[in-house]
N, C-alpha and C positions, 0 to 999 in steps of 0.2 A: 321048210323054214317058216316059222310064224312071223310074218312080216310086221304085223302090228306090234307084237311084243318086242321084237328086235329093234325096230325103228324107235319105239318109245324109250328104249334104254341106251341108244347109241349117242355118242358124242365124240368129237375129234379130240385127240390127245397129242400134245406136243412135248410133254416131259415124261420120259420113260424110266422105269427102274432098270438097273444093270442086272437084268435077269432074263435068261433065254426062255423061249417058249418050250414047254415040255414036248418030248418027241411025239407022243400020241396026238396031242392037239395040233402040232405042226403038220403032221401027216394028214389029219382031217382037213385042214385048210388047203393043203396042196392038192389033195384028192378032189375037193370041191372045185378048185380053180380049173382043173383039167376038164371038167364036165359041166361047168356052170352055164346057165342060160345066157344067150346072146341077144342083142337087139337085132342084129343082122347075121343070120346063121352062116352065110357063106364067106364071112370075113375070117381069115386065119389069124389066130391070136396065140402068142407064145408068152407064158408068164414064168419069169425066173425068180426064184426065192434065194436071196443072198443075205449073208450075215454082216454085222457091223464092220468087221475088219476088211471086208471086201468092198464096202460102199462108202462109209462115212468120210474117211480121209480123202478118198478119191474125188468125192463130189462136193466137199465143203468149199464154198466159194463159187461153185458152179451150179448149185441147185439149192432150193429153199428160198423163202421170202427174203429178198435183197441179198441173196447169196449165203444166207445163214442156214446151214444144213441142220435138219432135225436129227438128233442123236438117239438112235433106236437100236435095239438088239438085232432086228431083222427088217428086211425090206422086200417088197414085191415089185419087180420091174416088169411093166406091161409093154409088150412089143406087138405090133400089128402090121399086116400088109396094108398098103394104101389102096383103099377103094372108097366109093361114095359112102359117106356117113361113118367112116371108120373111127372118127373121134367121138361121136355120140355113142357108138358101140363100146368104145373104151371106157367112157364114163359109166355106162350101164354094167359092163363086166367088172370093172374095178370096184365100183361101189357094192356090187354083189359079194365080192370077196371080203370087203370091209364088214358087211352085215353078217356074213358067215363067221368071220373072226370074232365079232362082237358076241354072237350067239354062244361062242365057245369061251367067252371071258377074256378075249384078247382085244386090246384097243388098237386104233389105227388113225392115220392122218394122211391125206393127200399132200404131196410135196411138189411145189412148183419147180419148173426147170425151163431153161431158155432154148436149148438146142439139142435135138436128138443125137446128132453126130458126135457132139461133145460127150454126152453121157455114154454112148457106145464106146468111144475111144477111151475114156477114163476108166470104165469098168471092164475094158478088154473083152467086150462081147463079140462073139462070132454070130452074125445074123444077117439076113437079107431084109429084115423088117425095120420099122421105125419105132422108136420109143414113144409111147403115147401116155405113159403114166408111171409115177413112182409113188409107192405107198409105204409109209412106216408102219411097223407092226411090233407090238410088245405089250407089257403090262404098265399101266399108268402109275405114276408116283402117288397121285391123289385119288383116294377111293371115292366112289360115287354111289349113292344109294340106288339099288337096283329094284325096279318094279317087278314084283312076282305075281304069278297068277294072271288071269285075263285082264286086259286093259279095258276099262269101261268106255264103250263108244256106242254110237248109233242109238238104238232104242233104250239103252240103259240111262240115257240122259233126259232130263226135262228140257223144254225149249229154252228156258232161262239159263240152265246149266250150259247148254251148247253155245249160246251166244257169248257167255263169259269165257268158255273154253276156246272159242275161235279167235278171241281177241288176245289170248295169252300166248306164252311159249317163247321165252328167251328173246324178247324184243321182236318177234316175228310179226309180219303184217297179218291182220285178220283175214279170214277167208273172203269176206266181202270185197276186199281190195285186190284179191288175186284171181277170183273166179267171176266171170261175167255170163249173163244169160242172153242169148239171141243176138245181142249187138254189143260192140265194144263200149265199155263204160257203164253198162247197165248191170249194177252189182247184184250178185246172187244173194238171196237171203237163206237163212238156215232152214226154214220150213221147206222151201223149194228143193234144196239139196237133199234134205232128209227124205222127202217124198219120192225122189228119184233114186234113192239108195246111193247117192254120190257124196254124202257128207264125209263119211270116213275116208274114202280114197282121196278126196281133195284135201282133207285135213292132214293126212299123212304125207301127201306130196308137198304140202306147205312146209313140212319139217325137213325137207331135203337140204343137205349142205350145199352151199354155193360159194363161189369165189368172193372173198371179202364180205361174206354173208349179205350180199346185195339183193338176194331174192329176185332174180331177173325174170322169172317165169310168170306168165299169165295164162289162165285157161279160159276158153270160151265154149259154152255149151249151146249147141244148136240142135234141138230135138235129141236124137240118139247119138249125135256126133260130138266128140270132145276134141277141141283144137288146142294144141300147145304152142304158145309163142314165147320168144325170149327177147329180152331187151338188149339192144346193141348200144354200148356207150363207151366213153373214153377211159373208163376205169379198168376195163378188161380187154383181152384180145379175143379173136375168133375161136382159138383153141379152148379157152376157158369157158366161153359161152356154150360151145358144143359139149364139153364135158358136163357142165351144169345141166344141160338139156337131157343128156343121157341118164343122169342120176334121177332127175325128176320123173322121167318116164318109168324107170325101174320102181320107184316108190309107189306111183299111182297104179301101175300094173300089178305089182305084188299084192297090194291090199285089195284091189277090186276083184282079182281072180280068187281070192279067199272068201269074198263076201257076195259076189254077184255073178260074174261070168268071165270067160276068157276073152281077151282082146288081142288085136294085132295092130301095132302102130304102123301107119303109112307115112313114110318119110318123104313127103312131097307137098307142094303148095296146095291150097284149096282154091276152088274157082270162085266162090261167093265172096262179095265184098262186105266185110263186117265193120268197116270204118276203123280198121286197125291202123294205129299211127305209124309213121315212117320208122321210128326208132325201134319198133318191134317187128320181128320177122316170124313167119309161121315155120315151125320146125317139123311138126307131125300132127296127125289126127288119127282117131280110132272110133269105132262104133261100139256102143254098149247096149 
């Protein structure tokens, strides 16, 4: 998968055509889901693909923002065994499926839900796992211009271009407000990120979807170590924070492995005190 191209073209869709996904494309998505990368390899995940008739009426009022279910022709139900970091892993796996679907011309959207047991009961699922995600899949009613060819990044930009680019993007925070160098609050500048070959991975991680588009993640660079933190606030719950963290890790990893090196996220605290505020917690770190 070309993560740059796919991320650049991806957006969440909540309004779908009454049109099923063609059989060939649906099979490609299902095949990808069976073998897609995981954040934690030894967590067992089961992904059920279900159609409108099997899901929409059963979950309307029980899933979706304020109980308003998204009407889509297809849904992916993510089930997982409960282990350490299984929710972050669900965000990583689920968004990987969303990206693959997008690459194939299929739109997607994460659907909120309150209780795994309710979803299992309503959908009559036979499983020993927990529901960790519901994703709508289909063709969006509104067409969007698709970027074709290589997405201009990194050395293809002048410094002025990159400063402008880092400040744009659908109301998203600029990189300087998301990435810190050496110590919390010490904003990264474009030149430093470019010199370290981290501009692109950070910029694409900045585009990761998040609950209520709150952009809760902050990255801290300490030499070759990249530390991911996520904000804890009253607007979201722990599940949503962990899903958002898993998605951000996928975006960063996907792009950096295409441009620089392979990484391995360590899902544990860091020993050094960087002056990280109480409302942020360290989720993971990696070496580049």
